[in-house]
Residue frames as qw, qx, qy, qz and C-alpha x, y, z in Angstrom:
[[0.708, 0.694, -0.086, 0.097, 86.63, 101.68, 70.95],
 [0.830, -0.216, 0.023, 0.514, 90.28, 100.77, 71.08],
 [0.013, 0.966, -0.146, -0.215, 92.82, 103.66, 71.15],
 [0.857, 0.411, -0.031, 0.309, 95.57, 103.38, 68.56],
 [0.032, 0.877, -0.415, 0.242, 98.83, 104.23, 70.37],
 [0.785, 0.114, -0.539, 0.283, 101.86, 102.33, 71.52],
 [0.054, 0.432, -0.446, 0.782, 102.35, 104.74, 74.43],
 [0.254, -0.286, -0.876, 0.295, 101.05, 103.32, 77.74],
 [0.358, -0.540, -0.233, -0.725, 97.63, 104.54, 79.03],
 [0.196, -0.031, -0.786, 0.586, 97.24, 104.74, 82.80],
 [0.399, -0.605, -0.536, -0.433, 93.71, 104.52, 84.23],
 [0.065, 0.319, -0.496, 0.805, 93.59, 106.83, 87.26],
 [0.652, -0.441, -0.303, -0.537, 90.27, 105.46, 88.50],
 [0.878, -0.332, -0.325, 0.114, 92.03, 103.16, 90.97],
 [0.383, 0.561, -0.381, 0.627, 94.77, 105.66, 91.99],
 [0.320, -0.531, 0.414, -0.666, 93.31, 105.97, 95.50],
 [0.880, -0.222, 0.185, -0.378, 91.71, 102.58, 96.13],
 [0.959, -0.011, 0.184, 0.218, 94.45, 100.45, 94.50],
 [0.087, 0.933, -0.302, -0.174, 97.57, 102.66, 94.33],
 [0.542, -0.410, 0.690, 0.249, 99.96, 99.70, 94.11],
 [0.659, 0.385, 0.607, 0.220, 98.49, 98.56, 90.85],
 [0.331, 0.938, 0.097, 0.038, 98.55, 101.99, 89.33],
 [0.271, -0.825, 0.453, 0.200, 102.14, 102.46, 90.61],
 [0.668, -0.129, 0.662, 0.314, 103.24, 99.27, 88.85],
 [0.560, 0.681, 0.425, 0.208, 101.76, 100.45, 85.62],
 [0.040, 0.992, -0.102, -0.058, 103.45, 103.84, 86.08],
 [0.514, -0.600, 0.541, 0.289, 106.82, 102.30, 86.69],
 [0.676, 0.200, 0.612, 0.360, 106.70, 100.33, 83.47],
 [0.377, 0.861, 0.294, 0.172, 105.63, 103.42, 81.53],
 [0.167, -0.959, 0.210, 0.096, 108.32, 105.65, 83.10],
 [0.543, -0.483, 0.612, 0.312, 111.12, 103.17, 82.54],
 [0.601, 0.271, 0.670, 0.341, 110.14, 101.91, 79.08],
 [0.334, 0.708, 0.443, 0.437, 108.86, 105.11, 77.52],
 [0.260, -0.166, -0.193, 0.931, 109.22, 108.19, 79.80],
 [0.342, -0.053, -0.201, -0.917, 105.72, 109.10, 78.48],
 [0.014, -0.333, -0.941, 0.056, 102.17, 107.96, 79.38],
 [0.304, -0.423, -0.325, -0.789, 98.63, 109.05, 78.95],
 [0.053, 0.127, 0.783, -0.607, 96.31, 109.39, 81.89],
 [0.355, -0.368, -0.562, -0.650, 92.57, 108.69, 81.55],
 [0.574, -0.657, -0.472, -0.128, 89.93, 109.31, 84.19],
 [0.410, 0.126, -0.353, 0.832, 92.22, 111.96, 85.70],
 [0.196, -0.637, -0.604, 0.437, 90.91, 114.41, 88.35],
 [0.064, -0.269, 0.109, 0.955, 91.12, 117.66, 86.28],
 [0.463, 0.597, 0.541, -0.369, 87.64, 118.72, 85.14],
 [0.476, 0.374, 0.546, 0.579, 87.18, 118.99, 81.36],
 [0.042, 0.931, 0.348, 0.102, 85.42, 122.21, 81.90],
 [0.376, -0.834, 0.177, 0.362, 88.54, 123.77, 83.43],
 [0.551, -0.114, 0.572, 0.596, 90.72, 122.43, 80.55],
 [0.341, 0.648, 0.574, 0.367, 88.30, 123.82, 77.98],
 [0.153, -0.962, -0.172, 0.147, 88.42, 127.17, 79.67],
 [0.443, -0.600, 0.387, 0.543, 92.18, 127.39, 79.25],
 [0.481, 0.226, 0.655, 0.536, 91.89, 126.40, 75.57],
 [0.147, 0.867, 0.435, 0.193, 89.37, 129.22, 75.00],
 [0.305, -0.899, 0.038, 0.313, 91.60, 131.60, 76.81],
 [0.485, -0.391, 0.499, 0.602, 94.68, 130.84, 74.76],
 [0.409, 0.494, 0.610, 0.465, 92.82, 131.02, 71.46],
 [0.036, -0.962, -0.268, -0.031, 91.56, 134.55, 72.41],
 [0.432, -0.761, 0.230, 0.426, 95.04, 135.58, 73.51],
 [0.515, -0.149, 0.581, 0.613, 96.88, 134.39, 70.38],
 [0.344, 0.677, 0.576, 0.302, 94.31, 136.05, 68.12],
 [0.136, -0.929, -0.090, 0.333, 95.51, 139.50, 69.27],
 [0.511, 0.818, -0.196, 0.178, 97.88, 141.65, 67.26],
 [0.770, 0.167, -0.342, 0.513, 101.62, 141.01, 67.78],
 [0.133, 0.500, -0.307, 0.799, 102.29, 144.33, 69.61],
 [0.661, -0.517, 0.051, -0.542, 99.67, 143.53, 72.17],
 [0.965, -0.140, -0.211, 0.071, 101.11, 140.07, 72.84],
 [0.640, 0.333, -0.298, 0.625, 104.60, 141.63, 73.12],
 [0.308, -0.783, 0.077, -0.535, 103.49, 143.75, 76.13],
 [0.744, -0.540, 0.384, -0.084, 104.94, 140.89, 78.24],
 [0.626, 0.591, -0.504, -0.064, 108.05, 139.88, 76.28],
 [0.948, -0.138, -0.257, 0.129, 110.07, 136.80, 77.17],
 [0.163, -0.839, 0.471, -0.218, 112.66, 137.20, 79.89],
 [0.735, 0.233, -0.635, 0.056, 115.17, 134.32, 79.76],
 [0.140, 0.308, -0.731, 0.592, 116.35, 134.64, 83.40],
 [0.528, -0.035, 0.495, -0.689, 112.75, 134.12, 84.59],
 [0.037, 0.070, 0.937, 0.340, 111.86, 131.74, 81.70],
 [0.167, 0.639, 0.668, -0.344, 108.59, 133.60, 81.41],
 [0.188, 0.612, -0.070, -0.765, 106.81, 135.91, 78.88],
 [0.743, 0.570, 0.233, -0.261, 105.77, 135.91, 75.22],
 [0.402, -0.326, 0.672, 0.530, 107.93, 134.29, 72.48],
 [0.585, 0.549, -0.124, -0.584, 106.95, 135.12, 68.84],
 [0.945, 0.247, 0.212, 0.015, 106.94, 132.41, 66.25],
 [0.807, 0.439, -0.038, 0.394, 110.33, 131.47, 64.91],
 [0.076, -0.914, 0.254, -0.308, 112.17, 133.54, 67.51],
 [0.255, -0.561, 0.769, -0.172, 113.95, 130.55, 69.13],
 [0.763, 0.100, -0.584, -0.257, 114.11, 126.80, 69.01],
 [0.852, -0.486, 0.138, -0.138, 113.90, 124.02, 71.65],
 [0.829, -0.046, 0.213, 0.515, 117.14, 122.85, 69.99],
 [0.157, -0.777, 0.081, 0.604, 119.43, 125.88, 69.57],
 [0.319, -0.122, 0.668, 0.661, 120.28, 124.81, 66.00],
 [0.036, 0.481, 0.735, 0.476, 116.75, 125.54, 64.83],
 [0.238, 0.017, 0.206, -0.949, 114.02, 128.14, 65.08],
 [0.110, 0.346, 0.931, -0.046, 110.56, 126.68, 65.77],
 [0.139, -0.248, -0.389, -0.876, 107.55, 128.06, 63.92],
 [0.419, -0.615, -0.668, -0.018, 105.34, 128.40, 66.98],
 [0.073, -0.575, 0.219, -0.785, 104.41, 131.18, 69.37],
 [0.638, -0.371, -0.652, 0.174, 104.04, 130.69, 73.07],
 [0.199, -0.714, 0.249, -0.623, 103.63, 132.54, 76.34],
 [0.626, -0.078, -0.702, 0.330, 105.12, 131.15, 79.53],
 [0.411, -0.719, 0.027, -0.560, 103.70, 131.99, 82.96],
 [0.221, 0.304, -0.802, 0.464, 105.55, 131.24, 86.19],
 [0.448, -0.470, -0.752, 0.114, 103.97, 129.52, 89.14],
 [0.206, -0.608, 0.107, -0.759, 102.14, 132.00, 91.44],
 [0.329, -0.043, -0.850, 0.408, 102.57, 130.72, 95.02],
 [0.013, -0.474, -0.608, 0.636, 100.00, 133.22, 96.39],
 [0.269, 0.828, 0.488, 0.065, 97.21, 135.47, 95.14],
 [0.139, -0.888, 0.125, 0.420, 99.62, 138.43, 95.76],
 [0.379, -0.285, 0.664, 0.578, 102.09, 136.86, 93.22],
 [0.362, 0.491, 0.745, 0.271, 99.21, 136.48, 90.79],
 [0.077, 0.939, 0.298, -0.152, 98.14, 140.08, 91.12],
 [0.217, -0.805, 0.320, 0.450, 101.75, 141.37, 90.59],
 [0.625, -0.024, 0.627, 0.464, 102.75, 139.21, 87.60],
 [0.187, 0.515, -0.274, -0.791, 103.15, 141.10, 84.30],
 [0.455, 0.307, 0.824, 0.141, 100.65, 139.79, 81.77],
 [0.038, 0.003, -0.429, -0.902, 99.38, 141.11, 78.46],
 [0.554, 0.041, 0.088, -0.827, 95.67, 141.82, 77.79],
 [0.824, -0.055, -0.416, -0.381, 93.11, 138.96, 77.99],
 [0.707, -0.036, -0.633, 0.314, 95.48, 136.97, 80.16],
 [0.103, 0.211, -0.452, 0.861, 95.67, 139.78, 82.65],
 [0.570, -0.217, 0.007, -0.792, 91.93, 139.67, 83.10],
 [0.886, -0.099, -0.389, -0.235, 92.07, 135.89, 83.67],
 [0.102, 0.533, -0.716, 0.440, 94.48, 135.83, 86.62],
 [0.612, -0.242, 0.540, -0.525, 92.01, 134.06, 88.89],
 [0.931, 0.262, -0.049, -0.250, 91.23, 131.42, 86.27],
 [0.617, 0.534, -0.541, 0.206, 94.96, 130.69, 85.81],
 [0.142, -0.489, 0.678, -0.529, 95.67, 130.70, 89.54],
 [0.802, -0.088, 0.336, -0.487, 92.81, 128.31, 90.20],
 [0.893, 0.359, -0.254, -0.090, 94.02, 125.93, 87.44],
 [0.367, 0.549, -0.655, 0.366, 97.55, 125.91, 88.88],
 [0.179, -0.340, 0.692, -0.611, 96.52, 125.43, 92.55],
 [0.732, -0.002, 0.354, -0.583, 93.16, 123.57, 92.53],
 [0.928, 0.314, 0.005, -0.202, 93.87, 121.15, 89.75],
 [0.643, 0.572, -0.469, 0.199, 97.55, 120.84, 88.64],
 [0.068, -0.586, 0.670, -0.451, 99.14, 120.93, 92.08],
 [0.749, -0.197, 0.485, -0.406, 96.88, 118.17, 93.50],
 [0.928, 0.350, -0.030, -0.124, 97.23, 115.96, 90.43],
 [0.514, 0.624, -0.524, 0.269, 101.03, 116.23, 90.23],
 [0.374, -0.516, 0.618, -0.461, 101.23, 115.53, 93.95],
 [0.904, 0.008, 0.315, -0.289, 99.36, 112.28, 93.39],
 [0.826, 0.514, -0.226, 0.059, 101.63, 111.36, 90.47],
 [0.210, 0.657, -0.622, 0.371, 104.83, 111.98, 92.50],
 [0.597, -0.362, 0.570, -0.432, 103.52, 109.92, 95.38],
 [0.945, 0.202, 0.164, -0.200, 102.66, 107.08, 93.08],
 [0.644, 0.618, -0.411, 0.186, 106.07, 107.21, 91.38],
 [0.124, -0.611, 0.664, -0.413, 107.68, 107.06, 94.78],
 [0.802, -0.148, 0.453, -0.361, 105.59, 104.08, 95.73],
 [0.902, 0.417, -0.096, -0.061, 106.55, 102.37, 92.47],
 [0.492, 0.613, -0.519, 0.336, 110.22, 102.79, 93.33],
 [0.759, -0.370, -0.483, 0.232, 109.80, 101.59, 96.97],
 [0.285, 0.228, -0.264, 0.893, 110.65, 105.02, 98.28],
 [0.030, -0.456, -0.601, 0.656, 108.87, 107.02, 101.07],
 [0.271, 0.749, 0.594, 0.111, 105.74, 108.85, 99.75],
 [0.023, -0.974, -0.039, 0.221, 107.27, 112.31, 100.34],
 [0.706, -0.168, 0.330, 0.603, 110.55, 111.52, 98.52],
 [0.342, 0.300, 0.408, 0.791, 109.73, 113.83, 95.62],
 [0.153, -0.836, -0.430, -0.307, 106.84, 115.90, 96.89],
 [0.522, -0.698, -0.154, 0.466, 109.10, 117.36, 99.69],
 [0.390, -0.207, 0.286, 0.850, 111.03, 119.26, 96.95],
 [0.019, 0.403, 0.542, 0.737, 107.89, 120.82, 95.37],
 [0.075, -0.432, -0.566, 0.698, 106.54, 123.31, 97.92],
 [0.176, 0.717, 0.612, 0.283, 103.32, 124.92, 96.81],
 [0.161, -0.959, -0.177, 0.150, 104.19, 128.19, 98.58],
 [0.475, -0.524, 0.347, 0.616, 107.68, 128.57, 97.14],
 [0.487, 0.771, -0.180, -0.368, 108.66, 130.36, 93.99],
 [0.645, -0.197, 0.657, 0.338, 110.40, 128.05, 91.49],
 [0.115, 0.330, -0.555, -0.755, 110.51, 127.59, 87.67],
 [0.415, 0.449, 0.778, -0.147, 107.11, 125.89, 87.38],
 [0.064, 0.254, -0.396, -0.880, 106.02, 127.02, 83.91],
 [0.495, 0.513, 0.652, -0.260, 102.48, 127.19, 82.55],
 [0.097, -0.330, 0.507, 0.790, 102.89, 127.56, 78.83],
 [0.619, 0.591, 0.389, -0.341, 100.23, 128.28, 76.23],
 [0.333, -0.287, 0.663, 0.606, 101.27, 127.33, 72.67],
 [0.654, 0.635, 0.218, -0.349, 99.99, 128.06, 69.13],
 [0.496, -0.150, 0.683, 0.515, 101.44, 126.41, 66.00],
 [0.446, 0.583, -0.105, -0.671, 100.55, 128.31, 62.84],
 [0.908, 0.352, 0.204, -0.095, 99.89, 126.21, 59.70],
 [0.231, -0.548, 0.672, 0.442, 102.98, 124.69, 57.93],
 [0.813, 0.475, 0.198, -0.272, 102.14, 123.72, 54.35],
 [0.121, -0.480, 0.750, 0.439, 104.02, 121.80, 51.62],
 [0.656, 0.235, -0.475, -0.537, 102.99, 119.88, 48.55],
 [0.890, -0.236, 0.283, -0.268, 101.68, 116.45, 49.55],
 [0.895, 0.383, -0.202, 0.101, 104.22, 114.89, 47.16],
 [0.250, 0.662, -0.525, 0.473, 107.03, 116.23, 49.40],
 [0.646, -0.533, 0.368, -0.404, 106.04, 114.28, 52.46],
 [0.427, 0.314, -0.843, 0.088, 107.90, 111.18, 53.71],
 [0.308, -0.188, -0.889, 0.282, 105.94, 108.74, 55.71],
 [0.222, -0.775, -0.569, -0.161, 103.16, 111.26, 56.15],
 [0.401, -0.763, -0.116, 0.493, 105.49, 113.87, 57.65],
 [0.366, 0.920, -0.061, 0.124, 106.88, 117.02, 56.07],
 [0.849, -0.023, -0.164, 0.502, 110.70, 116.35, 56.01],
 [0.507, 0.117, -0.168, 0.838, 113.27, 118.59, 57.69],
 [0.212, -0.542, -0.108, -0.806, 110.54, 120.66, 59.23],
 [0.322, -0.258, -0.787, 0.459, 109.71, 120.92, 62.94],
 [0.291, -0.792, -0.277, -0.460, 106.93, 122.56, 64.84],
 [0.477, -0.807, 0.334, -0.098, 109.13, 121.98, 67.87],
 [0.513, 0.563, -0.644, 0.076, 112.65, 120.66, 67.41],
 [0.818, -0.194, -0.531, 0.106, 113.81, 117.53, 69.35],
 [0.057, -0.579, 0.449, -0.678, 114.37, 118.14, 73.06],
 [0.471, -0.358, -0.770, 0.240, 113.90, 116.76, 76.56],
 [0.295, -0.833, -0.189, -0.428, 112.00, 118.74, 79.20],
 [0.259, 0.533, -0.505, 0.627, 113.97, 120.44, 81.93],
 [0.464, -0.477, 0.328, -0.671, 111.77, 119.94, 85.01],
 [0.417, -0.149, 0.831, -0.338, 110.22, 117.05, 87.04],
 [0.388, 0.399, 0.830, 0.042, 107.05, 116.25, 85.12],
 [0.160, 0.136, -0.301, -0.930, 105.22, 117.76, 82.17],
 [0.420, 0.483, 0.721, -0.265, 101.41, 117.68, 81.68],
 [0.011, 0.100, -0.517, -0.850, 100.48, 118.24, 78.09],
 [0.451, 0.508, 0.585, -0.442, 96.83, 119.11, 77.09],
 [0.099, -0.081, 0.687, 0.716, 95.99, 118.64, 73.42],
 [0.611, 0.328, 0.127, -0.709, 92.87, 119.17, 71.26],
 [0.886, 0.276, 0.350, -0.124, 92.53, 117.10, 68.06],
 [0.576, 0.764, -0.282, 0.064, 95.56, 118.19, 66.04],
 [0.896, -0.364, 0.126, 0.220, 98.50, 115.95, 66.63],
 [0.513, 0.782, -0.263, 0.235, 102.11, 115.82, 65.42],
 [0.393, -0.714, 0.548, -0.190, 103.95, 115.04, 68.68],
 [0.895, 0.213, -0.392, 0.021, 106.45, 112.21, 68.43],
 [0.566, -0.721, 0.391, -0.089, 108.65, 110.52, 71.02],
 [0.486, 0.518, -0.704, 0.027, 111.91, 108.68, 70.71],
 [0.916, -0.316, -0.237, -0.072, 111.63, 105.25, 72.44],
 [0.223, -0.869, 0.418, -0.142, 114.30, 105.51, 75.25],
 [0.977, -0.049, 0.107, 0.178, 116.44, 102.59, 74.21],
 [0.500, 0.702, -0.234, 0.450, 119.68, 104.48, 74.51],
 [0.733, -0.453, -0.245, 0.445, 122.52, 105.12, 76.94],
 [0.411, -0.129, 0.070, 0.900, 123.92, 108.36, 75.59],
 [0.191, 0.693, 0.334, -0.609, 122.41, 111.83, 74.98],
 [0.054, -0.279, 0.561, 0.778, 123.46, 111.92, 71.31],
 [0.566, 0.529, 0.520, -0.359, 120.62, 112.28, 68.87],
 [0.224, -0.087, 0.673, 0.700, 120.83, 111.62, 65.12],
 [0.457, 0.422, 0.159, -0.767, 118.08, 113.49, 63.25],
 [0.480, 0.376, -0.604, -0.513, 118.57, 111.18, 60.22],
 [0.436, 0.106, -0.891, -0.068, 118.41, 107.78, 61.80],
 [0.232, -0.051, 0.719, -0.653, 116.21, 107.99, 64.92],
 [0.217, -0.389, -0.854, -0.267, 112.97, 106.05, 65.33],
 [0.205, -0.068, 0.262, -0.941, 110.04, 108.21, 66.36],
 [0.078, -0.398, -0.913, 0.037, 106.71, 107.01, 67.79],
 [0.180, -0.501, -0.266, -0.803, 103.59, 109.16, 67.34],
 [0.097, -0.270, -0.723, 0.629, 101.90, 110.45, 70.45],
 [0.035, -0.503, -0.597, -0.624, 98.45, 111.21, 69.06],
 [0.244, -0.175, 0.265, -0.916, 96.06, 113.80, 70.48],
 [0.289, -0.327, -0.896, -0.081, 93.50, 111.71, 72.40],
 [0.362, -0.588, -0.172, -0.702, 90.33, 113.36, 73.61],
 [0.715, -0.622, -0.046, -0.317, 89.91, 113.64, 77.43],
 [0.900, -0.200, -0.133, 0.364, 93.44, 112.19, 78.16],
 [0.104, -0.948, 0.295, 0.060, 96.43, 114.10, 79.55],
 [0.857, 0.334, -0.260, 0.293, 99.82, 113.20, 78.22],
 [0.528, -0.822, 0.211, 0.024, 102.48, 113.10, 80.91],
 [0.813, 0.407, -0.296, 0.293, 106.25, 112.85, 80.51],
 [0.746, -0.506, -0.073, 0.427, 109.26, 112.52, 82.74],
 [0.233, 0.951, -0.139, 0.151, 111.67, 115.51, 82.87],
 [0.507, 0.544, -0.527, 0.412, 115.41, 115.85, 83.52],
 [0.343, -0.565, 0.487, -0.571, 114.94, 116.24, 87.30],
 [0.903, -0.165, 0.254, -0.305, 113.41, 112.73, 87.74],
 [0.862, 0.399, -0.271, 0.155, 116.05, 111.27, 85.53],
 [0.154, 0.631, -0.539, 0.536, 118.73, 112.81, 87.79],
 [0.523, -0.457, 0.459, -0.554, 117.08, 111.66, 90.99],
 [0.937, -0.026, 0.269, -0.219, 116.63, 108.06, 89.82],
 [0.387, -0.494, 0.683, 0.374, 120.06, 107.65, 88.22],
 [0.272, 0.315, -0.643, -0.643, 118.45, 107.21, 84.79],
 [0.199, 0.205, 0.954, -0.089, 115.90, 104.55, 85.75],
 [0.337, 0.750, 0.506, -0.261, 113.09, 106.93, 84.80],
 [0.541, 0.152, 0.436, 0.703, 113.60, 108.37, 81.37],
 [0.148, 0.743, 0.068, -0.649, 113.50, 112.01, 80.32],
 [0.652, 0.306, 0.632, 0.287, 112.66, 111.17, 76.65],
 [0.089, -0.175, 0.408, 0.892, 113.50, 113.04, 73.48],
 [0.350, 0.630, 0.689, -0.082, 110.42, 114.32, 71.73],
 [0.111, -0.132, 0.336, 0.926, 109.49, 116.65, 68.92],
 [0.494, 0.593, 0.479, -0.419, 106.43, 118.06, 67.06],
 [0.210, -0.123, 0.640, 0.728, 106.24, 117.70, 63.31],
 [0.527, 0.360, 0.017, -0.770, 103.66, 118.84, 60.73],
 [0.510, 0.114, 0.846, 0.105, 101.91, 115.81, 59.30],
 [0.072, 0.116, 0.643, 0.754, 100.63, 115.73, 55.78],
 [0.187, -0.604, -0.716, -0.295, 96.98, 115.80, 56.95],
 [0.379, -0.826, -0.377, 0.177, 97.31, 118.29, 59.88],
 [0.554, -0.157, 0.027, 0.817, 100.31, 120.38, 59.09],
 [0.061, 0.392, 0.336, 0.854, 98.17, 122.98, 57.36],
 [0.467, -0.717, -0.456, -0.246, 95.96, 123.43, 60.46],
 [0.134, -0.690, 0.395, -0.592, 96.48, 125.59, 63.50],
 [0.713, -0.200, -0.646, 0.183, 97.52, 123.54, 66.50],
 [0.281, -0.695, 0.248, -0.614, 96.79, 124.70, 70.07],
 [0.760, -0.231, -0.573, 0.202, 98.13, 123.02, 73.11],
 [0.198, -0.816, 0.312, -0.445, 99.11, 124.01, 76.63],
 [0.774, 0.023, -0.567, 0.283, 101.43, 122.39, 79.08],
 [0.501, -0.821, 0.177, -0.210, 102.28, 122.62, 82.80],
 [0.652, 0.385, -0.535, 0.375, 106.04, 122.04, 83.49],
 [0.708, -0.697, -0.085, -0.070, 106.48, 121.03, 87.12],
 [0.485, 0.551, -0.480, 0.480, 109.79, 121.99, 88.68],
 [0.664, -0.424, -0.493, 0.370, 111.33, 121.42, 92.11],
 [0.303, -0.927, -0.048, 0.214, 112.33, 124.14, 94.60],
 [0.402, 0.865, -0.278, 0.114, 115.24, 126.17, 93.30],
 [0.172, -0.705, 0.660, -0.196, 117.60, 124.79, 96.01],
 [0.955, -0.050, 0.256, -0.141, 116.74, 121.13, 95.41],
 [0.173, -0.617, 0.715, 0.279, 120.00, 119.18, 94.71],
 [0.848, 0.362, -0.210, -0.326, 120.10, 116.93, 91.65],
 [0.011, 0.427, -0.902, 0.069, 121.76, 113.72, 92.96],
 [0.568, -0.141, -0.761, -0.282, 120.30, 110.23, 92.93],
 [0.637, -0.542, 0.109, -0.537, 117.96, 109.53, 95.90],
 [0.337, -0.402, 0.816, -0.244, 118.93, 107.23, 98.66],
 [0.676, 0.137, 0.714, -0.125, 118.50, 103.67, 97.25],
 [0.677, 0.704, 0.178, -0.120, 118.60, 104.86, 93.63],
 [0.117, -0.767, 0.544, 0.321, 122.38, 105.19, 93.20],
 [0.932, 0.342, 0.123, 0.009, 123.79, 103.32, 90.21],
 [0.608, -0.452, 0.424, 0.496, 127.47, 102.39, 89.87],
 [0.433, -0.015, 0.579, 0.691, 128.93, 104.08, 86.77],
 [0.242, 0.789, 0.559, 0.077, 125.85, 106.14, 85.91],
 [0.310, -0.127, 0.117, 0.935, 126.74, 109.34, 84.10],
 [0.282, 0.684, 0.432, -0.516, 124.05, 112.12, 83.82],
 [0.564, 0.595, 0.447, 0.358, 123.10, 113.11, 80.29],
 [0.130, 0.910, 0.000, 0.395, 123.74, 116.71, 81.23],
 [0.550, 0.181, -0.501, 0.643, 126.99, 117.53, 83.00],
 [0.131, -0.457, 0.270, -0.837, 126.69, 118.78, 86.58],
 [0.679, -0.423, -0.596, -0.068, 125.34, 116.11, 88.88],
 [0.491, -0.401, -0.439, 0.637, 125.04, 117.76, 92.31],
 [0.027, 0.183, 0.100, 0.978, 124.09, 121.15, 90.92],
 [0.270, 0.339, 0.598, -0.674, 120.85, 122.68, 92.20],
 [0.419, 0.597, 0.681, 0.072, 117.62, 122.78, 90.22],
 [0.147, 0.939, 0.043, -0.308, 118.08, 126.53, 89.64],
 [0.215, -0.601, 0.605, 0.476, 121.59, 125.92, 88.25],
 [0.441, 0.161, 0.841, 0.268, 120.26, 123.22, 85.97],
 [0.335, 0.802, 0.484, -0.100, 117.51, 125.48, 84.63],
 [0.030, 0.890, -0.208, -0.404, 119.97, 128.32, 83.95],
 [0.342, -0.345, 0.757, 0.437, 122.27, 125.96, 82.14],
 [0.421, 0.418, 0.774, 0.222, 119.43, 124.73, 79.89],
 [0.217, 0.908, 0.260, -0.248, 118.27, 128.37, 79.25],
 [0.144, -0.739, 0.457, 0.474, 121.79, 129.28, 78.26],
 [0.442, -0.028, 0.824, 0.353, 121.86, 126.31, 75.91],
 [0.338, 0.655, 0.662, 0.135, 118.74, 127.58, 74.07],
 [0.118, 0.965, 0.232, 0.039, 118.95, 131.35, 74.33],
 [0.554, 0.558, -0.221, 0.578, 122.67, 131.99, 74.86],
 [0.584, -0.344, -0.426, 0.599, 124.76, 132.98, 77.86],
 [0.189, 0.089, 0.009, 0.978, 125.04, 136.62, 76.96],
 [0.365, -0.463, -0.415, -0.693, 121.27, 137.07, 76.67],
 [0.668, -0.523, -0.528, 0.047, 120.69, 135.45, 80.05],
 [0.515, -0.293, -0.296, 0.749, 123.33, 137.45, 81.86],
 [0.065, 0.219, 0.161, 0.960, 122.25, 140.70, 80.18],
 [0.480, -0.535, -0.454, -0.527, 118.67, 140.23, 81.25],
 [0.664, -0.453, -0.493, 0.333, 119.73, 139.26, 84.79],
 [0.377, -0.089, -0.151, 0.909, 121.67, 142.51, 85.04],
 [0.159, -0.332, -0.283, -0.885, 118.86, 144.60, 83.68],
 [0.634, -0.512, -0.451, -0.365, 116.43, 142.97, 86.17],
 [0.293, -0.675, 0.478, -0.479, 118.70, 143.12, 89.13],
 [0.970, -0.139, 0.068, -0.187, 119.13, 139.37, 89.14],
 [0.455, 0.675, -0.568, 0.120, 122.91, 139.17, 88.86],
 [0.396, -0.461, 0.723, -0.327, 123.09, 137.06, 91.98],
 [0.941, 0.163, 0.148, -0.257, 121.65, 134.24, 90.04],
 [0.491, -0.489, 0.659, 0.291, 124.40, 131.66, 89.48],
 [0.715, 0.559, -0.239, -0.344, 125.17, 130.99, 85.87],
 [0.626, -0.314, 0.696, 0.157, 126.68, 127.63, 84.88],
 [0.303, 0.456, -0.641, -0.538, 127.85, 126.09, 81.64],
 [0.913, 0.093, 0.104, -0.384, 125.91, 123.21, 80.17]]
């Protein structure tokens, strides 16, 4: 049966036997869209289903229990209640989420502060990070390098599995958003977001969805970061069974001087699904903290201006700038001081 989506679908069956063909498909997807689905990927469905079951049980707990591991902006980790912040600082998004940092070793996994249910699932989370996500993202980065005629370790060298960074494993729950059907425009509830428009901060994002959609992407036919909420064209990225949705983040756009697109996207409540709970989880892949964000050798482009100021900053500086943009500079610095993290370098976005 044909799949109804304009967003490219990459078949990973030939990723090992015919990598050049898969790399060509990836390059088109990353330059034209910044988003692509992957079918026949190497992550077992049983492992994915296990995480979905885990997050449903976690979010069903009372709020005080979930708040036992509150969000800490300087670490970009912890529980965020619904409507407590927005991906775009002008809005508050009606979703709850918990962000878990990468655990380089079992010792990191054992020491990480987690609320009940997740605390008992440390081995499950650690295995998903290391046995599945790490190997899959390594393949993707090597294929992207191949597509750009770059050495295979061009990007993987900045993603050490044993180093702490800002990798983020985020579980998300979107409570129902309801409105009279007569108030919808084009099947979408107007002026309402489940996640406000944003780009992702890291290298790559893997999104795992069930059957409830609402994600939309902005086709990257633009040269400036400006976004008009009233006039933009948005393309649905439906929830497709057994497929992983992957998108390019800010880091890859930096490293390729804009050739690969870190695409604007949002989640909206549709008329048919806005009244339903939506569960997703994502893995946000980030480079090592000291990785420098300048175009790679051979990718320099005359006159290219990064969408976010600060080409040449480190990955850590970029993440702190983005956190400040969402949560505020004072909150970030206050938490750093309380946690003894004042040596982290704050920068202005």
